[in-house]
C-alpha positions as CSV (number, residue, x, y, z in Angstrom):
1,M,-25.5,-87.9,-87.1
2,I,-22.1,-88.6,-85.6
3,H,-18.6,-89.2,-86.7
4,K,-15.2,-89.7,-84.9
5,R,-12.2,-87.7,-85.7
6,S,-8.8,-89.4,-85.9
7,T,-6.7,-86.2,-85.6
8,C,-6.5,-83.2,-83.3
9,R,-8.8,-80.3,-84.5
10,S,-6.0,-77.8,-83.7
11,C,-2.7,-79.2,-84.8
12,G,-3.8,-82.2,-86.9
13,G,-1.7,-84.5,-84.8
14,A,-2.6,-88.1,-84.1
15,R,-1.0,-88.5,-80.6
16,L,-4.4,-88.5,-78.8
17,A,-4.7,-90.1,-75.4
18,R,-8.1,-90.9,-74.0
19,V,-8.1,-89.5,-70.4
20,L,-11.8,-89.6,-69.4
21,D,-14.6,-92.0,-70.4
22,L,-18.1,-91.0,-69.1
23,G,-19.8,-93.8,-71.0
24,E,-22.5,-93.8,-73.7
25,V,-25.0,-91.2,-72.9
26,P,-27.9,-89.3,-74.7
27,L,-27.3,-85.8,-75.9
28,A,-27.4,-83.4,-72.9
29,N,-30.1,-81.2,-74.4
30,A,-32.3,-83.9,-75.9
31,Y,-35.1,-83.5,-73.4
32,L,-38.0,-85.9,-73.7
33,R,-41.7,-85.4,-74.1
34,E,-43.9,-87.8,-72.2
35,E,-44.8,-89.8,-75.3
36,Q,-41.1,-90.4,-76.0
37,L,-40.5,-92.2,-72.7
38,A,-41.5,-95.6,-74.2
39,Q,-38.9,-95.2,-76.9
40,P,-35.2,-96.0,-76.7
41,E,-32.9,-92.9,-76.6
42,P,-29.9,-92.6,-79.0
43,R,-26.7,-92.8,-77.0
44,F,-23.2,-91.7,-78.0
45,P,-19.7,-92.2,-76.5
46,L,-18.7,-89.3,-74.3
47,E,-14.9,-89.6,-74.2
48,V,-12.3,-86.9,-73.6
49,Y,-8.9,-87.0,-75.3
50,F,-5.7,-85.1,-74.7
51,C,-3.5,-84.1,-77.6
52,Q,0.1,-84.8,-76.6
53,D,1.4,-82.4,-79.4
54,C,-0.5,-79.2,-78.7
55,A,-2.2,-79.8,-75.3
56,L,-5.8,-79.3,-76.5
57,L,-8.3,-81.3,-74.5
58,Q,-11.2,-82.4,-76.8
59,L,-13.9,-84.8,-77.8
60,L,-13.3,-86.8,-81.0
61,H,-16.9,-88.0,-81.4
62,V,-18.6,-85.1,-83.3
63,V,-22.4,-84.9,-83.4
64,S,-24.0,-83.0,-86.3
65,P,-24.6,-79.4,-85.3
66,E,-28.1,-79.5,-86.9
67,A,-29.0,-82.3,-84.4
68,L,-27.6,-80.3,-81.5
69,F,-28.6,-76.7,-82.1
70,S,-31.4,-76.3,-84.7
71,N,-34.0,-76.4,-81.8
72,Y,-32.5,-75.4,-78.5
73,L,-33.9,-75.1,-75.0
74,Y,-31.1,-73.2,-73.2
75,R,-31.8,-69.5,-72.8
76,T,-29.3,-67.0,-71.4
77,G,-31.9,-64.6,-70.2
78,T,-33.6,-66.7,-67.4
79,N,-31.5,-65.9,-64.3
80,Q,-30.2,-62.9,-62.4
81,T,-26.6,-64.0,-62.4
82,I,-26.3,-64.1,-66.1
83,A,-28.2,-60.7,-66.4
84,A,-25.7,-59.0,-64.1
85,H,-22.8,-60.7,-65.9
86,N,-24.1,-59.5,-69.3
87,A,-24.5,-55.9,-68.1
88,A,-21.0,-55.8,-66.7
89,L,-19.5,-57.3,-69.9
90,A,-21.4,-54.8,-72.1
91,A,-20.2,-51.9,-70.0
92,A,-16.5,-53.1,-70.2
93,V,-16.7,-53.6,-74.0
94,A,-18.5,-50.4,-74.7
95,E,-16.3,-48.3,-72.5
96,Q,-13.0,-49.8,-73.6
97,G,-14.0,-49.5,-77.2
98,G,-15.6,-46.0,-76.9
99,L,-18.7,-47.4,-78.6
100,G,-21.5,-45.2,-79.8
101,A,-24.5,-45.0,-82.1
102,Q,-22.4,-45.3,-85.2
103,D,-20.8,-48.6,-84.1
104,L,-21.9,-52.2,-84.6
105,V,-21.7,-55.0,-82.1
106,A,-22.2,-58.5,-83.6
107,E,-22.7,-61.5,-81.5
108,V,-22.2,-65.1,-82.7
109,A,-24.5,-67.6,-81.0
110,S,-26.5,-64.7,-79.7
111,N,-29.2,-66.9,-78.1
112,D,-32.2,-64.9,-77.0
113,G,-30.4,-61.5,-77.4
114,S,-30.0,-60.9,-73.7
115,L,-26.4,-59.7,-74.0
116,L,-27.0,-57.6,-77.1
117,S,-29.9,-55.9,-75.4
118,C,-27.4,-54.4,-72.9
119,F,-25.6,-52.7,-75.8
120,Q,-28.9,-51.7,-77.4
121,K,-29.8,-49.8,-74.2
122,R,-26.5,-47.9,-74.6
123,G,-27.6,-46.8,-78.1
124,V,-25.1,-49.1,-79.9
125,R,-26.2,-50.9,-83.1
126,V,-26.5,-54.7,-82.6
127,L,-26.8,-57.8,-84.7
128,G,-27.2,-61.4,-83.5
129,I,-26.3,-64.6,-85.4
130,E,-28.1,-67.6,-83.9
131,P,-28.8,-71.0,-85.5
132,A,-31.6,-72.2,-83.2
133,R,-34.9,-71.2,-84.9
134,N,-36.9,-71.1,-81.7
135,I,-34.4,-69.0,-79.8
136,A,-33.7,-66.6,-82.7
137,Q,-37.5,-65.9,-82.9
138,I,-37.5,-65.0,-79.2
139,A,-34.7,-62.6,-79.8
140,R,-36.5,-61.0,-82.7
141,E,-39.6,-60.6,-80.7
142,A,-37.5,-58.7,-78.2
143,G,-36.3,-56.3,-80.8
144,I,-32.9,-57.8,-81.6
145,E,-32.2,-58.1,-85.3
146,T,-31.0,-61.7,-85.7
147,V,-29.6,-63.8,-88.6
148,N,-31.0,-67.3,-88.1
149,E,-28.1,-69.3,-89.5
150,F,-25.0,-71.3,-88.4
151,F,-22.0,-69.0,-88.5
152,S,-19.7,-69.6,-91.4
153,P,-17.2,-67.7,-93.6
154,A,-20.1,-67.1,-96.1
155,V,-22.3,-65.7,-93.3
156,A,-19.5,-63.5,-92.2
157,E,-19.0,-62.1,-95.7
158,R,-22.7,-61.5,-96.0
159,V,-23.0,-59.7,-92.7
160,V,-20.2,-57.3,-93.5
161,A,-21.7,-56.6,-96.9
162,Q,-25.1,-55.9,-95.5
163,H,-24.3,-54.3,-92.2
164,G,-20.7,-53.2,-92.4
165,P,-17.8,-54.3,-90.2
166,A,-18.2,-54.6,-86.4
167,A,-16.4,-52.6,-83.8
168,A,-16.7,-55.6,-81.5
169,V,-17.5,-59.3,-82.1
170,L,-18.8,-61.3,-79.2
171,A,-19.0,-65.0,-78.9
172,N,-19.7,-66.3,-75.4
173,N,-19.7,-70.0,-74.7
174,V,-19.7,-71.1,-78.3
175,L,-16.0,-71.6,-79.2
176,A,-16.1,-75.0,-77.6
177,H,-19.1,-76.0,-79.7
178,V,-17.5,-75.8,-83.1
179,D,-15.5,-78.6,-84.8
180,G,-13.7,-76.2,-87.2
181,T,-12.2,-74.0,-84.4
182,V,-9.7,-72.1,-86.6
183,E,-12.2,-71.4,-89.3
184,F,-14.7,-70.1,-86.8
185,L,-12.1,-67.7,-85.3
186,A,-11.0,-66.5,-88.7
187,S,-14.7,-65.8,-89.6
188,C,-15.0,-63.7,-86.4
189,R,-11.9,-61.8,-87.5
190,R,-13.5,-61.2,-90.9
191,L,-16.4,-59.4,-89.2
192,L,-14.0,-56.9,-87.5
193,R,-13.3,-53.3,-88.6
194,P,-9.7,-52.1,-88.3
195,G,-9.0,-51.6,-84.6
196,G,-11.9,-53.7,-83.6
197,R,-11.9,-56.5,-80.9
198,V,-13.1,-60.0,-80.7
199,V,-14.3,-60.7,-77.1
200,M,-15.1,-64.3,-76.1
201,E,-15.8,-66.3,-73.0
202,A,-15.3,-70.1,-72.5
203,P,-14.9,-72.3,-69.4
204,Y,-11.3,-72.5,-68.3
205,L,-9.5,-75.8,-68.2
206,V,-7.7,-75.0,-65.0
207,E,-11.0,-74.4,-63.2
208,M,-12.4,-77.6,-64.6
209,L,-9.5,-79.7,-63.4
210,E,-9.2,-78.1,-60.0
211,R,-13.0,-78.1,-59.2
212,V,-13.6,-81.5,-60.7
213,E,-16.1,-80.0,-63.1
214,Y,-16.6,-83.1,-65.2
215,D,-20.2,-82.2,-65.8
216,T,-18.9,-79.5,-68.2
217,V,-18.3,-82.4,-70.5
218,Y,-21.1,-83.1,-73.0
219,H,-21.4,-83.6,-76.7
220,E,-21.9,-79.9,-77.5
221,H,-18.6,-79.0,-75.8
222,L,-16.0,-80.3,-78.2
223,C,-13.0,-78.5,-76.6
224,Y,-11.8,-77.7,-73.1
225,F,-9.4,-74.8,-73.4
226,S,-6.2,-74.0,-71.7
227,V,-4.5,-70.7,-72.6
228,T,-1.7,-72.8,-74.1
229,A,-4.0,-74.3,-76.6
230,L,-5.8,-71.0,-77.3
231,L,-2.6,-69.2,-78.2
232,R,-2.1,-71.6,-81.1
233,L,-5.7,-71.6,-82.3
234,F,-6.0,-67.8,-82.3
235,A,-2.6,-67.4,-84.1
236,E,-3.6,-69.8,-86.8
237,A,-6.8,-67.7,-87.3
238,G,-4.9,-64.5,-87.7
239,L,-5.8,-63.2,-84.2
240,A,-3.6,-62.1,-81.3
241,L,-4.8,-62.5,-77.7
242,E,-4.1,-59.2,-75.9
243,R,-5.2,-60.4,-72.5
244,M,-7.3,-63.0,-70.7
245,D,-9.5,-62.2,-67.7
246,R,-10.6,-64.9,-65.3
247,V,-14.3,-64.5,-64.5
248,E,-16.4,-66.6,-62.1
249,I,-19.3,-67.3,-64.4
250,H,-20.2,-71.0,-65.2
251,G,-17.8,-72.4,-62.7
252,G,-14.8,-70.3,-63.8
253,S,-14.3,-69.0,-67.3
254,L,-11.8,-67.1,-69.4
255,R,-12.7,-63.8,-71.1
256,M,-10.5,-63.4,-74.2
257,W,-9.7,-60.1,-75.7
258,A,-8.3,-60.4,-79.2
259,R,-7.4,-58.2,-82.2
260,A,-6.2,-58.9,-85.7
261,A,-2.7,-60.2,-85.5
262,D,0.3,-57.9,-86.2
263,A,4.0,-58.0,-85.6
264,A,3.5,-57.6,-81.8
265,G,1.9,-61.0,-81.5
266,H,0.1,-62.2,-78.3
267,G,0.1,-60.0,-75.3
268,A,2.5,-60.5,-72.4
269,A,-0.3,-61.4,-69.9
270,A,-1.6,-64.2,-72.1
271,L,1.9,-65.6,-72.5
272,E,2.5,-65.5,-68.8
273,M,-0.7,-67.5,-68.1
274,A,0.5,-70.1,-70.6
275,G,3.8,-70.3,-68.6
276,Q,1.8,-70.8,-65.4
277,E,-0.1,-73.7,-67.0
278,K,3.1,-75.4,-68.0
279,A,4.4,-75.1,-64.4
280,R,1.2,-76.8,-63.2
281,G,1.9,-79.7,-65.4
282,L,-1.0,-79.2,-67.8
283,G,1.1,-80.3,-70.7
284,A,1.5,-83.8,-69.4
285,L,-0.9,-86.8,-69.2
286,A,-0.5,-87.2,-65.5
287,A,-2.7,-84.1,-64.7
288,Y,-5.6,-85.6,-66.7
289,E,-5.2,-89.1,-65.3
290,S,-5.4,-87.6,-61.8
291,F,-8.5,-85.7,-62.8
292,A,-10.2,-88.9,-64.0
293,G,-9.5,-90.5,-60.6
294,R,-11.1,-87.6,-58.7
295,V,-14.1,-87.8,-61.0
296,E,-14.6,-91.5,-60.1
297,R,-14.4,-90.7,-56.4
298,Q,-17.0,-87.9,-56.7
299,R,-19.4,-90.3,-58.2
300,G,-18.9,-92.8,-55.4
301,Q,-19.4,-90.2,-52.7
302,L,-22.6,-88.7,-54.3
303,L,-24.2,-92.1,-54.8
304,S,-23.3,-93.1,-51.2
305,L,-25.1,-90.0,-49.9
306,L,-28.2,-90.5,-52.0
307,R,-28.5,-94.2,-51.3
308,G,-28.1,-93.6,-47.6
309,W,-30.8,-91.1,-47.5
310,R,-33.1,-93.4,-49.5
311,K,-32.6,-96.1,-46.8
312,E,-33.4,-93.6,-44.1
313,G,-36.7,-92.6,-45.9
314,K,-35.4,-89.1,-46.8
315,R,-36.5,-87.5,-50.0
316,V,-34.3,-85.6,-52.4
317,A,-35.3,-83.3,-55.3
318,G,-33.2,-81.7,-57.9
319,Y,-32.9,-78.1,-58.8
320,G,-32.2,-77.2,-62.4
321,A,-32.3,-79.2,-65.6
322,P,-29.0,-77.9,-67.2
323,A,-27.0,-79.8,-69.7
324,K,-24.2,-80.2,-67.1
325,G,-26.7,-81.8,-64.7
326,N,-27.6,-84.4,-67.3
327,T,-24.0,-85.4,-67.7
328,L,-23.8,-85.8,-63.9
329,L,-27.0,-87.8,-63.6
330,C,-26.1,-90.1,-66.5
331,Y,-22.5,-90.8,-65.4
332,C,-23.6,-91.4,-61.8
333,G,-26.6,-93.6,-62.9
334,I,-29.0,-91.4,-60.9
335,G,-32.7,-92.0,-61.8
336,S,-36.1,-91.3,-60.3
337,D,-35.5,-94.0,-57.7
338,L,-33.0,-91.6,-56.0
339,I,-34.4,-88.3,-57.1
340,P,-38.1,-88.4,-58.1
341,Y,-38.1,-85.0,-59.9
342,T,-36.2,-81.8,-60.6
343,V,-37.4,-78.3,-61.0
344,D,-36.4,-75.5,-63.4
345,R,-37.2,-71.9,-64.1
346,S,-37.3,-72.2,-67.9
347,P,-40.8,-72.6,-69.3
348,L,-39.2,-74.3,-72.3
349,K,-38.1,-77.2,-70.1
350,V,-41.0,-77.6,-67.6
351,G,-43.2,-80.5,-68.6
352,L,-40.3,-82.4,-70.2
353,Y,-38.0,-85.2,-68.9
354,T,-34.3,-85.2,-68.5
355,P,-32.4,-87.3,-71.1
356,G,-31.1,-90.6,-69.9
357,S,-32.2,-90.2,-66.2
358,R,-35.8,-89.3,-67.3
359,L,-36.6,-87.2,-64.3
360,P,-39.8,-85.1,-64.7
361,I,-39.0,-81.4,-64.9
362,L,-41.5,-79.5,-62.8
363,P,-41.9,-75.7,-62.1
364,V,-40.0,-74.3,-59.1
365,E,-43.3,-73.7,-57.3
366,H,-43.7,-77.5,-56.9
367,L,-41.1,-77.5,-54.2
368,R,-43.6,-75.8,-51.9
369,K,-46.3,-78.3,-52.7
370,D,-44.1,-81.3,-52.3
371,P,-41.1,-80.2,-50.2
372,P,-38.2,-82.7,-50.0
373,D,-35.6,-83.1,-47.2
374,F,-32.7,-82.3,-49.5
375,I,-32.3,-80.4,-52.8
376,L,-29.5,-81.5,-55.1
377,I,-28.5,-78.3,-57.0
378,L,-27.7,-79.6,-60.5
379,A,-27.2,-76.0,-61.7
380,W,-24.5,-75.5,-59.0
381,N,-22.9,-72.7,-60.9
382,F,-25.9,-70.6,-59.8
383,A,-26.0,-72.0,-56.3
384,A,-25.8,-68.7,-54.5
385,E,-28.7,-67.3,-56.4
386,I,-30.8,-70.5,-56.0
387,M,-30.2,-70.8,-52.3
388,A,-31.1,-67.1,-51.8
389,D,-34.4,-67.6,-53.7
390,L,-35.2,-70.7,-51.6
391,R,-34.5,-69.2,-48.2
392,W,-37.9,-70.5,-47.1
393,F,-36.7,-74.1,-47.7
394,R,-33.7,-73.7,-45.4
395,E,-35.8,-72.0,-42.7
396,R,-38.1,-75.0,-42.6
397,G,-35.1,-77.3,-42.1
398,G,-34.3,-78.3,-45.6
399,R,-30.7,-78.8,-46.7
400,F,-29.0,-78.2,-50.0
401,V,-26.4,-80.5,-51.7
402,L,-23.7,-79.1,-53.9
403,P,-22.3,-82.0,-55.9
404,I,-19.1,-80.3,-57.3
405,P,-16.1,-80.7,-56.6
406,E,-17.3,-83.2,-54.1
407,P,-20.7,-83.6,-52.4
408,V,-21.3,-81.0,-49.7
409,V,-24.4,-80.6,-47.6
410,V,-25.3,-77.0,-46.8
């Protein structure tokens, strides 16, 4: 179910320095049913390493993809922020590519088809590739043709043979999930027609470090990308990065626009961003050692707040049951003694328990029935939307707690 690499998945080097240790924790999406609470949970090391040869930040402990993704509870189509983001992305790709009814957009890790539906509304042909059986079925029921397999070179060949090459290949928040990064990128290139574009999004390392977003670290996320590391990975896969857009989604991400490589190589804007990273010191261990120190301080600050409120008789509930929240809860050692429950919008999660911390996940409506004094927003990347929806809570005197980059009471 798990193995540990001894070399960098980008350059093959062995000069790997451990820079962050979040302990042994359950898989972030291994939510529990009530009957499982009496059973021990499998736990795995969650350690982050820095390659001193190519600057890729990565996990070396690799959990089987079948264990992580065959049955999945995260859906992209459950909040307004993602819906607006998807619509804007689809508009940008369709308009810049001049896409029409004759063109195909293929999405790898297409989830419930939410993004592809935005292209479908524009009359563009779409095809999803999604390994999770339950999520692929949701997409099909919504009218999105979906290949229910893990993406691979063989799947790429079959898709091209059956559907033709794609004008655009999308892959949002999946590049970090794959162990064979170069093979994955090369398979995306295989899907492209001449002149087509690969468009991907992934959390940006600079944002992670500056905002102390250590909860981005969990076993699904094998890599944490700088532009410097991406330039090498894309080049090895036969792709050139034309440009990188910084977007706010998921705490700060990169949108990568790539094409099949030619003599021109990577675009000037991407090369300039890599130069800026070097000037920030992201090629040296010191930046990551400093990050680890700030992570430890955040844990101390959050626990001090929660324990203080418990002594005062104040009650705290969580909002959201995201994978990132599970990393935070487990690393900080927060259980139901400090937070008796959390709530979530996803019907796939309600009625389950968070891994490790074992908080019951209740429907959002429960907050009105059992209102706390404080709400810790575990899904802090959607905090603005959440606080707007819970205006009634603030009006009755309730306060919100944003845990990242350091605990702030709003």
